[in-house]
VEXDREN-676500 format. One record per residue: residue in three letters; x, y, z of N, C-alpha, C in turn. Coordinates in pm, whole numbers, padded with zeros to 5 digits, always signed. Atoms other than C-alpha are relative to their C-alpha. Layout:
N
ALAXYZXYZXYZ ...
//
This chain:
441
MET-00108+00086+00033-06187-10488-00462+00082-00069+00072 ARG-00077+00049-00140-06018-10748-00216+00122+00029-00046 LEU-00143-00036+00023-05669-10661-00211+00090-00142+00035 ARG-00085+00098+00009-05406-10939-00241+00145+00028-00028 GLY-00145+00045-00023-05077-11042-00177+00103+00065+00075 ALA-00064-00057-00095-04763-10938-00011+00045+00164-00029 LEU-00007-00171+00025-04732-10593-00205-00060+00070+00067 PHE+00073-00088-00058-04989-10464-00039+00034+00021+00151 THR-00061-00040-00161-04841-10490+00326+00099+00084-00029 LEU-00106-00106+00019-04536-10300+00139-00067+00117-00032 LEU+00039-00129+00017-04768-10050+00038-00046+00065+00121 ALA+00007-00073-00142-04909-09985+00370+00107+00029+00080 ALA-00133-00059-00063-04565-09967+00516+00041+00144-00059 ALA-00064-00112+00063-04468-09713+00244-00105+00120+00004 LEU+00094-00110-00028-04795-09519+00327+00043+00049+00180 GLY-00008-00026-00151-04676-09490+00697-00013+00140+00041 VAL+00061-00127-00066-04731-09213+00935+00089+00098-00048 THR-00108-00134+00049-04581-08849+00800-00093+00095+00134 ALA+00044-00111-00075-04606-08558+01046-00003+00112-00090 CYS+00033-00099+00110-04765-08253+00922-00008+00092+00081 ALA+00003-00131-00119-04674-08002+01242-00027+00102-00047 ALA+00027-00103+00022-04738-07716+01023-00147+00003-00079 ASP+00120+00003+00052-05058-07823+00900-00099+00059+00112 PRO+00081-00049-00107-05346-07601+01093-00102-00080-00012 ALA+00101+00133-00010-05589-07914+01052+00023-00054+00128 ILE-00015+00045-00104-05389-08046+01330+00005+00056+00142 SER+00057-00039-00129-05500-07999+01690+00156+00017+00102 ARG-00089-00031-00076-05270-07899+01993+00072-00146+00051 ASP-00080+00140-00031-05207-08278+02077+00088-00074-00130 GLY-00089+00089+00107-05032-08351+01728-00078-00065-00082 LEU+00089+00110+00065-05338-08521+01589-00057+00047-00105 ARG+00100-00052+00083-05529-08436+01267-00144-00066+00046 ARG+00150+00012-00035-05909-08438+01347-00074-00024-00141 SER+00128-00004+00100-06169-08557+01116-00104+00089+00008 PRO+00117-00074-00006-06456-08352+01046-00107-00093+00094 PRO+00070+00116-00078-06736-08489+01302-00113-00056-00092 PRO+00103+00064+00080-07012-08685+01167-00121+00069-00016 SER+00161-00103+00009-07359-08498+01065-00069-00050+00132 SER+00088-00018-00100-07530-08412+01372-00122+00027-00027 GLY+00140-00031+00042-07846-08307+01197-00018-00068-00091 PRO+00074+00112+00103-08083-08450+00975+00073-00014-00132 VAL-00060+00004+00130-07949-08573+00646-00114-00098-00081 ALA+00138+00015+00072-08203-08622+00373+00031-00012-00143 TRP-00023-00008+00155-08206-08736+00015-00117-00113-00063 VAL+00086+00059+00054-08421-08885-00250+00069-00141-00103 GLN-00089+00133+00059-08354-09250-00403-00111-00091-00044 MET+00032+00083+00111-08474-09473-00683-00033-00125+00095 THR+00018+00174-00038-08655-09797-00558-00086-00072-00112 ALA+00058+00111+00083-08841-10100-00713-00159+00030-00008 GLN+00127-00059+00025-09191-09883-00629-00003+00118-00034 GLY-00013-00128+00095-09073-09557-00787+00089+00086+00082 SER-00100-00087-00079-08905-09299-00577-00040+00030+00177 GLU+00029+00011-00135-08889-09257-00204+00106+00134+00080 VAL-00061-00072-00042-08740-08949+00016+00015-00072+00141 ARG-00053+00056-00140-08519-09059+00339+00048+00096+00092 LEU-00028-00116-00108-08403-08861+00648+00047-00096+00099 VAL-00069+00052-00117-08139-08970+00909-00051+00084+00113 ARG+00048-00089-00118-08329-08860+01238+00078+00001+00110 PRO-00073-00008-00131-08080-08778+01523-00051+00002+00116 ALA+00099+00008-00087-08367-08727+01731-00124+00068-00004 GLY+00140-00077+00036-08753-08632+01783-00056-00096-00102 PRO+00086+00088+00112-09033-08788+01553+00013+00050-00152 CYS-00011-00013+00161-09014-08832+01172-00102+00141-00043 PRO+00076-00120+00055-09102-08480+01013-00093-00013-00125 VAL+00089-00020+00093-09330-08389+00736+00075+00044-00109 ALA-00103-00079+00123-09167-08306+00376-00142+00080-00073 GLN+00114-00080+00078-09350-08052+00145+00063-00048-00147 VAL-00002+00066+00140-09372-08228-00189-00056+00091-00126 ASP+00104-00108+00107-09499-07941-00480-00078+00073+00102 GLY+00092-00074-00083-09626-07767-00187-00125-00051+00095 ARG+00102+00089-00094-09831-08057-00024+00078-00060+00104 VAL-00053+00065-00132-09769-08217+00305+00021-00176-00006 LEU-00006+00138+00018-09622-08553+00297+00078-00060+00152 PRO-00055+00086-00133-09555-08747+00655+00096-00101-00025 LEU-00095+00127-00025-09262-08957+00709+00000-00106+00118 VAL+00015+00120-00100-09293-09275+00866+00150-00066+00054 VAL-00133+00022-00026-09001-09445+01069+00036-00178-00077 ARG-00081+00115+00067-08801-09716+00837+00056-00105+00071 ALA-00094+00095-00078-08570-09826+01095-00010+00072+00112 ALA-00020-00048-00140-08591-09754+01478+00129+00036+00041 ALA-00111-00055-00063-08311-09611+01655+00062-00109+00077 ASP-00044+00089-00075-08050-09845+01809+00140+00047+00025 ASP-00134-00044-00056-07693-09831+01981+00070+00031-00102 ARG-00108-00040+00115-07511-09785+01613-00063+00105-00089 PHE+00037-00099+00108-07773-09595+01424-00137+00065+00062 PRO+00127-00065-00047-08036-09318+01465-00120-00055-00063 ALA+00159+00036+00081-08411-09368+01338+00066+00040-00142 ILE+00028-00074+00164-08449-09353+00943-00143+00018-00010 CYS+00122-00032+00056-08750-09213+00821-00020-00001-00170 SER-00005-00005+00146-08875-09254+00466-00179+00036-00010 ALA+00117+00015+00041-09204-09193+00268+00023+00006-00156 PRO+00001+00001+00155-09271-09298-00115-00037+00156-00055 LEU+00064-00114+00090-09303-08995-00361-00095-00037-00082 PRO+00127+00026+00089-09627-08956-00539+00069+00020-00154 PRO-00016+00009+00132-09595-09005-00909-00015+00170-00063 GLY+00007-00158+00039-09474-08676-01077+00066+00110+00065 ALA-00066-00113-00070-09303-08495-00771+00146+00064-00073 ARG-00122-00018+00055-09053-08276-00864+00083+00067+00098 LYS-00088-00088-00105-08955-08032-00545-00032-00067+00130 VAL-00003+00063-00137-08887-08205-00238+00045+00077+00133 GLU-00074-00071-00104-08841-07996+00104+00009-00059+00151 VAL+00005+00076-00123-08748-08187+00447+00101+00052+00092 ALA-00107-00088-00103-08563-08069+00746+00086+00094-00032 GLY-00075-00124+00080-08462-07747+00561+00044-00027-00111 ARG-00073+00048+00114-08331-07940+00297-00080+00005-00149 GLY+00039-00015+00128-08435-07861-00066+00058-00125-00092 LEU-00013+00100+00088-08416-08196-00285-00042+00004-00154 ALA+00054+00014+00102-08467-08258-00640-00076-00150-00025 GLY+00079+00127+00047-08745-08520-00761+00056-00044-00112 PRO-00033+00057+00142-08721-08771-01022-00047+00053-00137 ARG+00042-00053+00152-08737-08706-01412-00051-00088-00055 PRO+00038+00119+00113-08923-08914-01636+00083-00026-00096 LEU-00103+00026+00102-08681-08869-01891+00154+00042+00058 VAL-00109-00056-00072-08328-08857-01760+00086-00002-00118 ARG-00072-00056+00141-08089-08697-02004+00156+00000+00062 ARG-00112+00011-00100-07787-08692-01748+00039-00054+00090 MET-00046+00080-00104-07624-08947-01524+00121+00039+00027 VAL-00121-00001-00001-07336-08910-01314-00014-00155+00049 VAL-00028+00163-00051-07187-09266-01213+00134+00024+00049 PHE-00134+00057-00068-06901-09385-00995-00018-00097+00106 ALA+00004+00077-00116-06842-09611-00714+00099-00038+00060 ASP-00124+00028-00087-06596-09740-00456+00057+00143+00060 SER-00038-00149-00045-06589-09385-00276+00031+00036+00149 GLY-00078+00006-00109-06489-09466+00084+00134+00025+00035 CYS-00156+00007-00020-06190-09440+00263+00046-00108+00086 ARG-00052+00154-00033-06003-09756+00330+00077+00007+00144 ILE-00079+00047-00075-05913-09842+00682-00011-00120+00056 LYS+00012+00155-00047-05867-10214+00754+00130-00043+00021 GLY-00147+00019-00042-05583-10347+00953+00099+00086-00045 PRO-00116-00064+00018-05237-10250+00825-00023+00084-00096 LEU+00024-00105+00082-05364-10075+00545-00086+00115-00002 VAL+00049-00153-00072-05451-09697+00631+00049+00078-00136 GLN-00006-00112+00114-05569-09444+00329-00009+00150+00093 ALA-00009-00119-00077-05505-09102+00430-00144+00079-00012 CYS+00139-00063-00021-05869-08998+00526-00004+00115+00005 ASN+00002-00162-00044-05760-08666+00647+00049+00086-00114 ASP-00085-00054+00113-05565-08569+00309-00104+00007-00110 PRO+00135-00019+00128-05843-08445+00032+00091-00035-00122 ALA-00085+00044+00158-05561-08532-00232-00023-00167+00005 ALA-00017+00151+00006-05549-08892-00091-00141-00075-00003 TRP+00127+00016+00004-05916-08926-00042-00072+00092-00069 PRO+00012-00116+00085-06059-08685-00313-00158-00019+00032 PHE+00144+00044+00036-06456-08815-00269-00067+00122+00034 ALA+00073-00138-00021-06574-08457-00120+00020+00070-00145 GLU-00007-00087+00105-06434-08286-00402-00058-00067-00115 VAL+00062+00054+00089-06564-08540-00648-00126+00028-00016 ALA+00126-00053+00010-06899-08509-00520-00031+00153-00019 ARG+00046-00108+00041-06884-08142-00529+00004+00056-00147 ARG-00043-00059+00137-06763-08112-00885-00130-00099-00060 ALA+00124+00068+00061-07030-08376-00996-00122+00074-00011 ALA+00095-00065-00031-07309-08193-00835-00030+00132-00091 ALA-00020-00109+00109-07197-07881-01059-00053-00057-00134 ARG+00034+00041+00177-07292-08094-01370-00134-00009-00015 HIS+00184+00004+00006-07665-08068-01274-00043-00131-00039 PRO+00049+00138+00062-07727-08448-01322-00182-00017+00025 ASP+00100+00020-00045-08067-08587-01334+00001-00091+00083 LEU+00024+00123-00108-08010-08911-01175+00181-00001+00038 ILE-00106+00068-00034-07672-09032-00985-00018-00150+00030 ILE+00016+00144-00020-07591-09400-00976+00141-00032+00056 HIS-00123+00080-00062-07337-09527-00731-00027-00153+00006 ILE-00013+00133+00030-07222-09866-00824+00018-00087+00125 GLY-00070+00082-00097-07139-09991-00466+00125+00015+00056 ASP-00090+00002-00080-06887-10011-00206+00009+00150+00071 TYR+00011-00105-00102-06967-09728+00060+00077+00014+00142 TYR-00053+00009-00144-06838-09837+00384+00138-00097-00009 TYR-00163+00042+00017-06448-09868+00413+00067+00002+00154 ARG-00084-00055-00094-06380-09747+00751-00026-00134+00099 GLU+00038+00084-00082-06376-10089+00926+00087-00039+00103 SER-00056+00031-00141-06139-10101+01178+00093+00128+00064 ALA-00044-00144-00078-05991-09814+01422+00098+00047-00068 CYS-00127-00044+00044-05715-09588+01306+00089-00019+00092 PRO-00113+00029-00077-05405-09676+01438+00045+00101+00078 VAL-00038-00117-00105-05279-09489+01764+00099+00065-00074 GLY-00134-00041+00039-05072-09192+01648-00006+00006-00158 ASP-00020-00002+00163-05141-09215+01267-00078+00122-00039 LEU+00056-00131+00036-05215-08860+01167-00081-00026-00115 ARG+00074+00015+00100-05342-08996+00829-00178-00007+00035 CYS+00126+00018-00058-05658-09090+00977-00046+00016+00141 ALA+00015-00051-00117-05644-08950+01311-00158+00050+00032 GLY+00135-00013-00022-06017-08920+01486-00088-00044-00094 SER+00106+00034+00110-06179-09125+01209-00077-00130+00088 PRO+00048+00097-00084-06463-09335+01356-00014-00132-00094 SER-00012+00127+00058-06500-09702+01242-00112-00085+00026 GLY+00076+00108-00009-06726-10009+01234-00125+00018-00068 ASP+00137-00004+00057-07074-10072+01089-00097+00090+00094 ARG+00082-00097-00068-07268-09778+01232+00001+00143-00038 TRP+00057-00112+00067-07369-09426+01173+00103+00103-00031 ASP-00119-00122+00022-07082-09204+01225+00105-00040-00092 ALA-00102+00015+00149-06850-09415+00977-00106+00024-00112 TRP+00043-00017+00124-07123-09416+00712-00013+00114+00006 ALA+00033-00134+00022-07151-09038+00762+00140+00053-00048 ALA-00117-00037+00044-06803-09002+00734+00043-00054-00157 ASP-00024+00045+00167-06755-09218+00409-00055+00042-00074 LEU+00062-00005+00095-07047-09147+00257-00108+00132+00000 PHE+00073-00138-00017-07286-08879+00379+00040+00132+00008 ASP-00043-00098+00030-07100-08609+00458+00089+00084-00110 PRO-00095-00042+00093-06834-08601+00196-00111+00040-00161 ALA+00100-00031+00106-07176-08629-00043-00082+00090-00014 ALA+00132-00095-00016-07378-08353+00071-00032+00053-00098 PRO+00052-00105+00091-07409-08135-00221-00069-00104-00077 LEU+00057+00114+00106-07445-08460-00442-00141-00043+00043 LEU+00093+00062-00034-07711-08596-00215-00140+00110-00038 GLN+00140-00111+00016-07961-08255-00264+00022+00014-00185 ALA+00025-00041+00165-07873-08229-00661-00137-00079-00089 ALA+00091+00089+00044-08067-08550-00773-00044-00105+00048 PRO+00008+00113-00052-08208-08868-00713+00097-00101+00005 TRP-00132+00114+00022-07961-09167-00645-00049-00152-00014 VAL+00038+00155+00012-07987-09543-00748+00131-00058+00086 PHE-00101+00106-00087-07796-09731-00484+00012-00144-00031 VAL-00008+00134+00031-07647-10046-00588+00102-00064+00149 ARG-00061+00058-00063-07518-10293-00335+00132-00056-00013 GLY-00076+00052+00065-07172-10367-00340+00064-00148+00126 ASN-00050+00104-00086-06927-10623-00139+00040+00035+00108 HIS-00008-00083-00097-06843-10373+00112-00123-00008+00090 GLU+00127-00046-00119-07218-10400+00235-00037-00140+00001 SER+00048+00152-00040-07228-10786+00265-00055+00000+00175 CYS+00067-00009-00152-07353-10868+00601+00106-00039+00070 ALA-00112+00012-00040-07014-10980+00691+00085+00132+00021 ARG-00099-00085-00012-06889-10630+00665-00119+00140+00008 GLY+00094-00124-00048-07139-10317+00636-00144-00047-00054 GLY+00175+00033+00024-07485-10507+00592-00085+00060+00058 LEU+00094-00070-00060-07662-10347+00857-00004+00114-00028 GLY+00036-00133+00027-07590-09998+00757-00066+00027-00152 TRP+00061+00026+00112-07657-10114+00412-00165+00026-00006 PHE+00174+00024+00002-08028-10254+00471-00088+00126+00071 ARG+00051-00108-00035-08118-09951+00687-00020+00119-00069 LEU-00046-00140+00074-07976-09666+00497-00036-00001-00143 LEU-00004+00006+00133-07994-09780+00118-00061-00060-00070 ASP+00079+00104+00086-08170-10088+00013-00110+00072-00029 ALA+00154-00041+00033-08479-10035-00198-00080-00064+00048 ALA+00108+00046-00056-08682-10248-00017-00057+00108+00085 PRO+00085-00108-00078-08972-10051+00133+00012-00032+00165 THR-00074-00006-00142-08875-10183+00485+00139-00053+00010 ALA-00167+00058-00008-08530-10257+00630+00006-00140+00050 LYS-00027+00139-00030-08421-10609+00615+00122-00030+00081 ALA-00082+00053-00094-08224-10813+00858+00104-00105-00068 CYS-00098+00100+00056-07904-11003+00770-00031-00112+00097 PRO-00069-00031+00128-07867-11216+00626-00092+00010-00076 ALA+00105-00044+00122-08052-11111+00327+00097+00055-00130 GLU-00057-00045+00099-08009-11011+00002-00071+00063-00094 ALA+00091-00108+00048-08098-10699-00200-00088-00077-00139 SER+00082+00067+00136-08377-10806-00471+00016+00076-00130 ALA-00033-00088+00146-08313-10727-00833-00142+00086-00045 TRP+00139-00136+00015-08536-10416-00947+00051+00105-00117 THR-00039-00072+00133-08542-10207-01237-00039+00179+00029 VAL+00032-00122+00018-08545-09823-01284-00029+00053-00126 PRO+00024-00084+00135-08714-09652-01592+00038+00130+00008 VAL-00053-00151+00007-08547-09369-01696-00011+00079-00139 GLY+00067-00052+00095-08743-09298-01993+00069-00110-00133 GLY-00046+00104+00114-08714-09589-02277+00110-00057+00051 LEU-00095+00064-00033-08441-09705-02088-00015-00060+00148 ASN-00024+00063-00137-08443-09951-01780+00129-00024+00038 LEU-00113+00081-00095-08181-10009-01525-00040-00080+00073 TYR+00022+00150-00071-08156-10345-01406+00084-00011+00102 VAL-00107-00023-00104-08019-10320-01063-00007-00160+00046 VAL-00037+00101-00032-07856-10653-00950+00077-00025+00129 ASP-00067+00015-00112-07717-10769-00623+00103-00075-00017 SER-00092+00094+00010-07369-10891-00645+00117-00012+00095 ALA-00092+00033-00117-07225-10896-00287+00076-00141+00062 ASP-00077+00086-00034-07189-11219-00247+00029-00115-00092 THR-00072+00077+00107-07081-11342-00594+00155-00027+00046 VAL-00160+00018-00009-06699-11473-00623+00063+00010-00114 ASP-00070-00072+00176-06469-11306-00874+00095-00118-00040 GLU-00106+00084+00041-06216-11601-00885-00070-00146-00034 SER+00071+00125+00022-06469-11903-00914-00144+00001+00011 ALA+00161+00030-00001-06810-12018-00951-00075-00099+00079 PRO+00067+00089-00046-06968-12208-00660-00138-00011-00052 PRO+00133+00039+00068-07265-12375-00785-00139+00105+00118 SER+00106-00086-00045-07477-12198-00510-00010+00154+00000 ARG-00016-00174+00045-07361-11828-00576-00052-00009-00121 VAL+00063-00025+00140-07445-11893-00935-00136-00023-00029 ALA+00096+00015-00004-07756-12013-00863-00080+00117+00029 ASP+00078-00131-00055-07868-11723-00632+00025+00123-00146 PHE-00014-00116+00095-07724-11452-00893-00084-00041-00169 ALA+00076+00039+00103-07906-11655-01187-00151+00044+00037 ALA+00153-00041-00049-08240-11601-00992+00002+00124-00022 GLN+00016-00115+00004-08178-11249-00960-00058+00066-00176 LEU+00021+00017+00161-08153-11270-01365-00120-00023-00025 SER+00166+00092+00044-08474-11475-01396-00088+00096+00075 ALA+00135-00063-00045-08684-11222-01175+00001+00110-00105 LEU+00018-00100+00097-08593-10956-01430-00034-00043-00157 GLN+00045+00045+00172-08688-11163-01768-00141+00022+00024 PRO-00051-00043+00119-08835-11121-02005+00059+00089-00028 ALA-00055-00144+00033-08735-10769-01959+00131+00008-00071 LEU-00187+00013+00037-08336-10861-02026-00028-00048-00179 ALA-00023+00083+00136-08437-11003-02369-00118+00120-00092 ARG+00096-00087+00105-08742-10706-02498+00037+00134+00029 GLN-00016-00168-00009-08670-10374-02337+00121+00036+00039 PRO-00133-00024-00041-08405-10185-02359+00052+00036+00109 GLY-00045-00031-00121-08152-10152-02079+00130-00014+00038 TRP-00133+00055-00089-07851-10204-01856-00010-00046+00112 ILE-00022+00069-00129-07730-10424-01602+00091+00093+00086 VAL-00087-00097-00127-07620-10192-01276+00025-00101+00086 VAL-00028+00108-00078-07418-10457-01090+00155+00066+00078 HIS-00165-00054-00052-07101-10385-00843+00111-00071-00076 ARG-00097+00067+00054-06912-10654-00958+00026-00036-00184 PRO-00010+00010+00134-06828-10648-01310-00041-00126-00049 VAL+00019+00146+00048-06969-10961-01537+00127-00027-00076 TRP-00112+00008+00064-06663-10901-01740+00103+00119+00037 GLY-00059-00080-00058-06355-10719-01578+00126-00053-00036 LEU-00134+00025-00015-05988-10733-01558+00051+00068+00129 ALA-00077-00035-00160-05836-10691-01185+00134+00036-00040 PRO-00150-00013-00030-05475-10574-01164+00056-00080+00125 VAL-00017+00107-00135-05311-10834-00914+00149+00056+00013 VAL-00135-00022-00030-04980-10809-00757+00084-00106-00033 ARG-00121+00128+00064-04760-11062-00982+00017+00094-00145 ILE-00042-00070+00120-04568-10872-01231+00077-00124-00075 GLY-00045+00066+00086-04488-11077-01520+00104+00043-00100 PRO-00078-00039+00066-04209-11049-01772-00029+00145-00103 LEU+00050-00096+00097-04426-10808-02008-00077+00112+00104 GLY+00070-00082-00110-04560-10612-01685-00107-00041+00074 PRO+00124+00039-00090-04872-10645-01459-00059-00121-00046 VAL+00078+00104+00046-05079-10971-01508-00128+00013+00069 SER+00121-00041-00052-05433-10918-01468-00093-00137+00016 ALA+00064+00134-00045-05687-11160-01334-00160+00026-00089 PRO+00130-00015+00060-06035-11206-01531-00095-00009+00118 LEU+00134+00035-00089-06355-11180-01356-00115+00056-00055 ASN+00019+00073-00120-06641-11235-01223-00032-00139-00067 ALA-00001+00142+00056-06647-11617-01259-00138-00031+00027 THR+00149+00051-00035-06964-11681-01075-00108+00069-00120 GLU+00109-00061+00116-07168-11405-01316+00037-00041-00126 GLN+00001+00052+00109-07016-11513-01619-00105-00152-00024 LYS+00082+00148+00002-07131-11876-01546-00177+00036-00025 ALA+00118-00002+00023-07451-11744-01462-00095+00087-00089 VAL+00029-00105+00138-07523-11513-01772+00011-00104-00130 LYS-00001+00108+00113-07422-11840-02002-00123-00022-00066 GLY+00098+00030+00087-07689-11898-02255-00135+00082+00038 ARG+00101-00089-00018-07919-11621-02094-00014+00113-00138 ASP+00041-00121+00098-08115-11400-02349-00005+00139+00035 LEU-00012-00135-00042-07986-11057-02282-00006+00086-00117 THR-00017-00078+00124-08079-10924-02650-00028+00124+00025 ALA+00006-00155-00002-08204-10583-02520+00081+00054+00107 VAL-00115-00103-00077-07911-10495-02280+00121+00009-00098 ASP-00131-00073+00063-07634-10287-02430+00112+00000+00083 LEU-00122-00052-00102-07444-10216-02095+00009-00062+00081 VAL-00019+00027-00149-07319-10381-01799+00077+00145+00075 LEU-00048-00122-00082-07223-10065-01539+00029-00053+00124 SER-00082+00050-00147-06976-10160-01251+00054+00073+00057 GLY-00131-00041-00073-06748-10072-01003+00110-00108+00033 HIS-00101+00100-00081-06537-10271-00775+00144-00015-00050 ILE-00165+00016+00064-06199-10268-00960-00004+00145-00004 HIS-00009-00148+00004-06061-09925-00866+00089+00080-00083 HIS-00040-00070+00147-05995-09772-01209-00131+00001-00100 PHE+00079-00011+00075-06188-09693-01512+00049-00120-00115 SER-00015+00099+00128-06233-09953-01794-00118-00012-00069 SER+00095+00043+00115-06416-10021-02102+00017-00087-00107 PHE-00003+00106+00047-06495-10323-02289-00085+00018-00110 ASP+00140+00019+00124-06682-10344-02660+00053-00118-00073 PHE-00022+00133+00027-06724-10699-02740-00060+00013-00145 GLY+00043+00007+00084-06891-10620-03043-00191-00027+00013 PRO+00144+00001-00022-07282-10695-03117-00046-00104+00091 THR+00051+00149-00074-07306-11054-02962+00028+00021+00152 ARG-00004+00021-00199-07256-10954-02574+00003+00195+00032 PRO+00039-00143-00034-07346-10628-02401+00177+00055+00011 ALA-00126-00074+00018-07063-10375-02372+00036-00001+00158 GLN-00043+00006-00170-06904-10348-01990+00108+00141+00029 LEU-00075-00113-00037-06796-10008-01845-00019+00004+00166 VAL-00014+00049-00123-06650-10038-01505+00060+00202+00063 VAL-00028-00118-00052-06604-09700-01292-00011+00008+00150 GLY-00025+00034-00139-06461-09778-00969+00089+00106+00058 THR-00098-00076+00007-06290-09446-00923-00053+00113+00110 GLY+00061-00081-00093-06494-09257-00634+00097+00086+00087 GLY-00077-00061-00118-06228-09213-00393+00090-00117+00081 ASP-00081+00099-00056-06079-09557-00264+00148+00011-00077 ILE-00105-00018+00060-05707-09606-00344-00040-00122-00096 GLY+00003+00114+00118-05632-09840-00639+00086-00086+00022 LEU-00046+00103-00045-05436-10143-00650+00148+00034-00077 PRO-00136-00024+00045-05034-10156-00683+00053+00000-00170 ALA+00005+00016+00153-05065-10249-01058-00074+00073-00099 ASP+00113-00083+00058-05284-09964-01140+00117+00114-00040 THR-00037-00150+00017-05169-09649-01338-00045+00086-00049 PRO+00106-00120+00049-05280-09336-01436+00026+00008-00156 ARG-00042+00006+00151-05141-09411-01795-00117-00051-00085 ILE+00121+00029+00085-05420-09440-02048+00028-00130-00078 THR-00011+00130+00078-05392-09827-02199-00122-00017-00067 ARG+00078+00031+00126-05573-09893-02529+00059-00136-00070 ASN-00031+00120+00081-05563-10265-02671-00079-00099-00002 GLU+00119+00121+00032-05764-10586-02724+00043-00066+00084 VAL-00002+00136-00085-05807-10860-02470-00111-00066-00009 LEU+00101+00116+00012-05954-11177-02455-00069-00019+00149 LEU+00063-00009-00111-06236-11195-02191-00118-00119-00033 ASP+00120+00095+00001-06478-11516-02146-00037-00040-00139 GLY+00009+00061+00145-06420-11644-02511-00020+00098-00095 LEU+00010-00083+00115-06459-11319-02679+00092+00131+00031 THR-00074-00105+00001-06215-11046-02775-00075+00150+00002 ALA+00087-00118-00030-06307-10695-02666+00092+00115-00016 ASP-00085-00146+00004-06145-10327-02750-00021+00045+00119 HIS-00030-00027-00143-06015-10204-02404+00061+00105+00046 THR-00058-00131-00048-05950-09874-02275-00001-00022+00169 GLU-00012+00027-00139-05809-09856-01899+00087+00107+00067 PHE-00080-00077-00052-05664-09627-01658-00045+00047+00162 ASP+00021+00013-00137-05652-09550-01252+00011+00156+00021 ARG-00006-00156-00029-05743-09202-01169-00167+00020+00101 PHE+00122-00041-00069-06012-09067-00891-00083+00100-00100 GLY+00085-00087+00088-06327-08889-01069-00117-00059+00011 TYR+00144+00076+00004-06667-08963-01193-00011+00022-00139 MET+00053+00014+00149-06826-09022-01534-00150+00079-00013 VAL+00142-00069+00037-07109-08803-01673-00025-00073-00139 LEU+00059+00083+00116-07341-08989-01927-00120+00088-00052 ASP+00080-00062+00038-07531-08780-02146-00101-00031-00146 ARG+00100+00049+00089-07845-08894-02355+00024+00098-00144 VAL+00017-00070+00142-07839-08822-02726-00127-00014-00064 GLY+00110+00025+00038-08178-08784-02869-00088-00044+00124 ALA+00089+00030-00122-08451-08889-02676-00034-00154+00010 GLY-00010+00165+00003-08390-09297-02768+00079-00034+00108 PRO-00093+00070-00074-08251-09521-02557+00131-00033-00038 ASP-00097+00078+00069-07970-09640-02765+00119+00108+00023 HIS-00138-00058+00032-07714-09359-02793+00003+00115+00129 TRP-00029-00074-00107-07520-09188-02503+00130+00075-00040 ARG-00151-00060-00028-07198-08949-02465+00022-00007+00124 GLY-00054+00000-00143-06979-08970-02160+00127+00071-00015 VAL-00113-00072-00021-06714-08768-02055+00062-00047+00141 PHE-00063+00058-00142-06474-08919-01729+00085+00127+00051 TYR-00090-00112-00046-06358-08615-01524+00076-00048+00131 ASP-00072+00026-00089-06084-08643-01275-00030+00079+00144 ALA+00023-00081-00117-06077-08508-00924+00036+00175-00008 GLN-00015-00127+00021-05959-08183-01050-00093+00073-00130 ASP+00112-00008+00095-06255-08200-01310+00080+00024-00125 ARG-00053-00030+00079-06018-08238-01585-00051-00137-00095 PRO+00066+00091+00049-06157-08449-01870+00104-00091-00084 VAL-00100+00116+00029-05984-08793-01939-00027-00063-00085 VAL+00032+00066+00127-06159-08973-02173-00161+00031-00055 ASP+00158-00038+00080-06488-08922-02430-00030-00154-00035 CYS+00035+00127+00037-06696-09216-02468-00125+00013-00066 ARG+00151-00003+00117-06994-09307-02718-00025-00126+00058 LEU+00049+00107+00019-07233-09569-02665-00113-00014-00075 ASP+00090-00010+00122-07414-09641-02967-00079-00160+00008 GLY+00063+00134-00004-07647-09966-02902+00074-00066+00092 ARG-00106+00060-00088-07363-10218-02760+00124+00033-00046 ARG-00089-00009+00064-07107-10046-02950+00063+00137+00109 LEU-00042-00093-00120-06899-09858-02663+00168+00042-00060 SER-00129-00044+00041-06598-09651-02778+00064+00099+00088 CYS-00073-00121-00085-06353-09449-02505+00104+00030-00045 THR-00147-00057+00051-06066-09243-02646+00034+00123+00092 PRO-00042-00102-00088-05844-09005-02466-00065+00153-00040 SER+00021-00172+00051-06011-08623-02443+00138+00050-00049 PRO-00115-00056+00095-05807-08400-02656+00099+00100+00086 ARG-00096-00086-00119-05713-08194-02311+00064-00096+00093 VAL-00013+00115-00084-05627-08520-02122+00149+00008+00034 THR-00166-00009-00016-05265-08506-01931-00007-00147+00012 ARG-00018+00131+00019-05131-08823-02018+00155-00011+00111 
//
C-alpha cells in the first residue's frame, strides 16, 4: 500500500537507530548483520495457466534434472543469468505429479482437490528512503516465523497475493535495524525478502503467486517476470501478467494483475486494461464457481494519516477496479481475495456482490492509523453496505474446505505467535469473521 502524508516521516523518525550492543547478532564493528542471501539452489513448485511447474534458481552450472514420482524430468533455462540474477530453470510437471525432488530438495506436487490453503500478502521488509523497517529484528519483521508456522499447518496450496519486493533503497549507513541488507531489484534482495525466510513454506506445497504493485516495472518488475510470473517464458518490461485460472477442485481461482491500477482514481486507460483481463476470464466468471485473486482489493478501506473528530478517516479503494467491474456478470464469483492494505479485513455485502477478504499481513509494517484492536461495524462501499471486520496484526490465514463442494470454507487467522485471532465462515457469498474465543484483544 502506498504510504502517504507527513505522519509517515514522523513514523520513520520514531523508528530511529537504536543500539543493541549486548545483542550477539551484532558484529565487532557494532553493526547487526542480515543473513547472507541463498548461495545454493532455491527450488519450488508453482501453479501456472498451463498446470504446475517446478522452478529453480541456479547459482552456477547447467540446469539439473528433477525426479518426479521416480521419473527423470530435465529442467531448461527460463531466464539466463545476468549481472542482477542467476539463471532461472524450469519445467512443467506432468499431470498427476505428486512428489518432486530437485537439487536435494523435496517438494510437494499439486493436489486435484485442495482442502487447505494458506493465504497472506505484503511480506517483504520495507527499506525505502527515510522509512526503514527493522529487518534484522524478528519481532519487527516476522515473515520467517509466519512462514515457518504456516508450513506446519500442512497446506495443499499457498496463495501469496502480491508485494514481495520491499528493499528498494540501501540501508542508511550506521542504521542497525537493517545493517547488511541488500537492496534493489536483484537476486540478493529478492532472496532476503522472500526466498530465504519462506524456505520451509516453499517446500510444503505449491504456490500461486499474484503480482503486486511492488512488482510493477518501475519497482520490482524485473525480478517478478524472471522468478514468479506464470507465463511459460520470462517477459520483459514493460509488460502485464496475463489473467489466468487455477482449478482447485470444483472451484476456480481467477488470478488478475492489478499492479498498474490506481487506488484513488479511475484513469480510462487503466480501467480498460483491467477490464480486458476480466473479459479474458469470461464467461467463467458468470458460470464456474470461483474467487477473484488480485493484489489490490476491489472493495477495501485503507487507513490514512488524517485523524477526524471520531478517529482515523479511511479511504475507499480501488477506484479503477470498481469501475471495471461495473455491470459485469460475476454471478459465479463468491469472493475477492486480496492484500495491498497491511491489515486483515473482511466485507460481506450480501448476495448481490462477492465478499471481499484482505490479508495483507505477511510482514510489512502497517499504517499509522491501523490498530491491533478488532473492529466490527457496518461500512458503505461503492454503493452497498457491508458487515466489516478489521484489525492490524502480522500473520496468515488458513482456509479449510467444508465438504467436497466449492461453496463452503472455514478460516482462521493466526498471528505471528500462532494465536488464533478471528474465525471466518464463507458460505457462498456469505462471509462472517468473528473474534476467536482465545483472541488477545
